[in-house]
C-alpha positions in Angstrom: 7.1 -83.0 11.7 4.6 -82.2 9.0 4.6 -78.6 7.5 2.6 -76.9 4.8 5.4 -75.3 2.9 4.8 -72.1 0.7 7.3 -71.7 -1.9 7.4 -68.4 -3.7 8.6 -68.5 -7.5 8.0 -67.2 -10.9 5.0 -68.4 -13.1 7.3 -70.4 -15.3 9.0 -72.4 -12.4 5.7 -72.8 -10.7 4.4 -74.5 -13.8 7.2 -76.8 -14.1 7.0 -77.7 -10.5 3.4 -78.6 -10.7 3.7 -80.5 -13.9 6.8 -82.5 -12.7 5.6 -82.9 -9.3 9.2 -82.2 -8.3 11.1 -79.3 -6.8 14.8 -78.7 -7.5 17.2 -77.9 -4.7 19.3 -74.8 -5.6 21.8 -72.4 -3.9 25.0 -73.1 -1.7 26.2 -73.0 1.6 26.3 -69.2 1.5 22.4 -69.2 1.5 20.9 -68.7 5.1 20.2 -72.1 5.7 22.6 -73.9 3.3 21.5 -75.3 -0.3 18.0 -76.8 -0.7 14.4 -75.8 -1.4 13.1 -73.0 0.8 9.6 -72.8 2.2 7.7 -70.6 4.6 5.6 -72.7 7.2 2.0 -72.1 5.9 2.5 -68.5 5.2 1.7 -67.8 1.7 1.9 -63.9 2.3 5.6 -64.3 3.4 6.5 -66.4 0.5 4.9 -63.8 -1.9 6.5 -61.0 -0.2 10.0 -62.5 -0.3 9.7 -62.9 -4.1 8.6 -59.3 -4.6 11.2 -57.8 -2.2 14.2 -60.0 -2.3 13.9 -61.6 -5.6 12.5 -58.6 -7.3 9.8 -60.8 -9.2 6.9 -58.6 -10.8 3.8 -59.1 -8.9 1.9 -60.6 -12.0 4.8 -63.3 -12.2 4.8 -64.4 -8.6 3.1 -67.8 -7.9 3.2 -69.3 -4.3 3.3 -73.2 -4.7 2.2 -75.2 -1.6 3.3 -78.7 -0.5 3.2 -80.7 2.5 6.6 -81.7 3.8 6.8 -84.7 6.2 9.8 -86.2 8.0 11.0 -87.4 11.3 14.6 -86.5 10.4 14.8 -82.5 10.7 17.0 -80.2 12.4 14.7 -77.7 14.4 16.4 -74.6 15.4 13.4 -73.8 17.3 14.2 -76.5 19.7 16.8 -75.5 22.4 18.9 -78.8 21.9 19.4 -78.3 18.3 20.0 -74.5 18.5 22.7 -75.2 21.2 24.3 -77.8 18.9 24.3 -75.2 15.9 25.7 -72.4 18.3 28.6 -74.7 19.5 29.3 -75.8 16.1 29.5 -72.1 14.9 32.0 -71.4 17.7 34.2 -74.3 16.9 34.2 -73.5 13.4 35.4 -69.7 14.2 38.0 -71.1 16.6 39.5 -73.3 14.0 39.5 -70.8 11.2 40.9 -68.1 13.5 44.1 -70.6 14.1 44.9 -70.7 10.6 47.9 -68.8 9.3 45.8 -67.2 6.3 42.6 -66.8 8.5 41.9 -63.4 7.1 41.8 -64.9 3.5 38.6 -67.0 4.4 35.1 -65.6 4.1 33.0 -64.9 7.0 31.8 -68.1 8.2 27.8 -68.2 7.6 25.2 -70.2 9.1 24.7 -72.3 5.8 28.4 -73.3 6.0 27.7 -74.8 9.7 24.3 -76.1 8.8 25.9 -78.0 5.7 28.4 -79.7 7.9 26.0 -80.4 10.5 23.7 -81.9 7.8 26.6 -84.3 6.6 27.2 -85.7 10.1 23.4 -86.0 11.3 21.7 -86.5 7.8 18.5 -84.7 8.2 15.8 -83.9 5.7 15.2 -80.3 6.5 16.4 -77.4 8.7 13.4 -75.6 10.5 14.2 -72.1 11.9 12.7 -68.5 12.6 13.3 -65.6 10.4 13.5 -62.0 11.7 11.3 -60.1 9.5 12.5 -56.8 10.9 16.0 -56.9 9.4 17.6 -56.9 12.9 19.5 -59.9 11.8 21.8 -58.0 9.6 23.6 -56.7 12.8 24.1 -60.1 14.3 26.8 -62.7 14.0 24.3 -65.2 12.9 20.7 -64.9 11.5 19.6 -68.1 13.5 17.4 -66.8 16.3 17.7 -68.1 19.9 14.5 -69.8 20.4 14.1 -68.4 24.0 13.7 -64.8 22.4 11.3 -65.3 19.5 8.3 -63.0 19.6 5.7 -62.1 16.8 8.4 -60.4 14.3 9.3 -63.9 13.1 8.4 -66.1 10.3 9.1 -69.7 10.5 11.1 -71.1 7.4 12.4 -74.6 6.3 15.0 -75.5 3.9 14.4 -78.9 2.4 17.8 -80.9 1.8 16.0 -84.2 0.7 13.3 -83.5 -1.5 11.7 -87.1 -1.1 10.2 -85.4 2.4 8.0 -83.2 -0.3 4.7 -85.2 -0.7 4.6 -84.8 -4.5 0.8 -85.6 -4.5 0.1 -82.5 -2.5 2.1 -80.0 -4.6 -0.3 -77.3 -5.6 0.4 -73.9 -7.5 
């Protein structure tokens, strides 16, 4: 799968990325798709809007860096087979936690927790998923969208786990 990734960041970070031709993964399993480098699929406007509304970066300091991400080892949650594996894994995680004596002490099982565990078993380079732009995900058990119900209110997002699949000579800011 080959994707033109759009990563919104600060002017300072963009300068560093373009100079070193390297992205540094960040975050944790508590993030939506787990730890990694997040990109919108060929959507500079969405990357910019995310920086402005979620990261609260000032307009004049937002830069969208683009790069080509290319790999045959990916976990595509828009494919029903991968989505079903994810859904079954979430179910099993919740069942196991519920059986523990101190289950109430455990935090809510998040999408990132499950995807990090799947990544350790399958060893994929990136996760590809649809993000609901109208905030309906906040009421759901998971923010991963069933590929059978995707409509125009979604942006495709990927989380790169292995930065080697980001083609360094294509990084532009």
